[in-house]
C-alpha positions, 0 to 999 in steps of 0.5 A: 449501516455505512462503511467508514474508510480511515484515510491515509494522508499527510495533512495536505493530500490523500495518499493513493492507498486511500483511493483503493480502500474506498473501492473496497469499501464500496464493495462492502456497502454502497454508502461510504464515509471517510475519516480524515484525522489530522492537524490542519488537515482541511485540504486533505478533507476537501480532497476526500470529499472529491473522491468518487463514491464517497458520501460523507467526510468526517474531519477530526482536527487536533494536535493529538492527531498531527502525526498519525500516532496509532494510539490516538488514531485508534481512539478517534476511530472508536469515537466515531465507530457507532453506526458503521458496519465496516471500518476499513484501513489500507494495509500499509504500515500506518493502517496495520498499526492502528487497525489491530488497536481498533479491533481490540477496543471494539472486541472484534476480530480483524480481517487482515490483508483483504484482497477481494470482497465477496459480500458484506461479511465475506472476504478473500485474503492471501496466506502462505506468502500468497500461495493460497487464498483463504475465504474468511467470513465474519459474524461480528457486528463491526468488521475491522478490515485492512485492505491489500490495496493492490487487489482493488482499483483506485477510486477516481480522485475527482467527481465526488461532492461529499459533505464535510462534517467536523467531529470532535478530536480526541485528546492525546492518549499520552501513551506515545509521543512523536519525537521526529522524522527523517523524510526522504526526498525522492526524485522518482515516483514512490514505490507503492504508487509507481506505474513502472518499477525496475528492481534488482537482485543480489546478482548485481553484486554491489551498490555501485553496480546497482546504481550504474546498471539500473538507474539509467533504465529507471530514468529512461522509463520514469520508473521507481527503483526496487530491490529484492530482500537479498539485495537489501540485506547485502547493502546494495539498496536501501530498506525502503526499496525492498519489494516482497512479503516483508517489504512493500506490496506493489502492482505496477503496470510494468515490473522489470526484475533484473538479476532476481531469482524469484524467491517466494518472499519476493513473488508475494510482493509483486506477482500482481503486477500487470506485466512482468519482465524478468532478466536472468541468466539462470533458465531455472530461476523461479521468477520466470514462472510468473513473468510475462516476458523472460530474457535469459541473458546476463543483465550486465549486457542486456540492461545497457542494451535495453537502455540504448534501444529505448 
């Protein structure tokens, strides 16, 4: 039985989380299919067909799937689920919204936030804010899995040549409707896809200082900006910059934490980063316990000096 990845896309391109999920699916089953459900999403389906390791793309196209409403996406997944042993979603906001509905409709347990595949029926997942790893084994005929994308390398976006099969799109469930969206335009990389992230904490003291001190460093490095929950709650940074258990889970090549103490909630969202640099004047700050490089210094002096050296 093949594994089916439910693609995350914008009807034109695939989101990076889909590539990580394909890698997880290949660890479950050597035959991986991808479902692209959307409206006028032919370009996204063709992009999925180019992903290395993908054997087939199922393309469901219809107005009910235009905006990725979880009720309709779940119905579409269930409509094509027969014959698949694994249904895998990225553990993003969209994936976490649709996957539980699919599990409920199929009357199976969901395996949430899988960070490692030990076998076709056995997975690891972090619990207690990442302080413990649980090994979960499922005896369900169909495994519904959300994948922690930072736990898996991205599959190559090119090199594949999968066939694209058109499947019938489901009708609108009628239980939810799309009202509108406000799309933020970013001049820098998206937080969850960035290779370098510069994050600030409550020690920055204000939104003006946050921008004044950290923006030049992020600009020099071509980095995304992030923030701790404390900084977001204080109004220094917008909600979509929050890194942590209740924010975004990231694993960039380089993570610079300036003025972040390192509460468990924050560490759970960034400790898988390849290289962590911490700048904090408190030598007892927990962030130093996970940092590869620690600088005990006043960030208001250290960060501008770092920008100057760069």
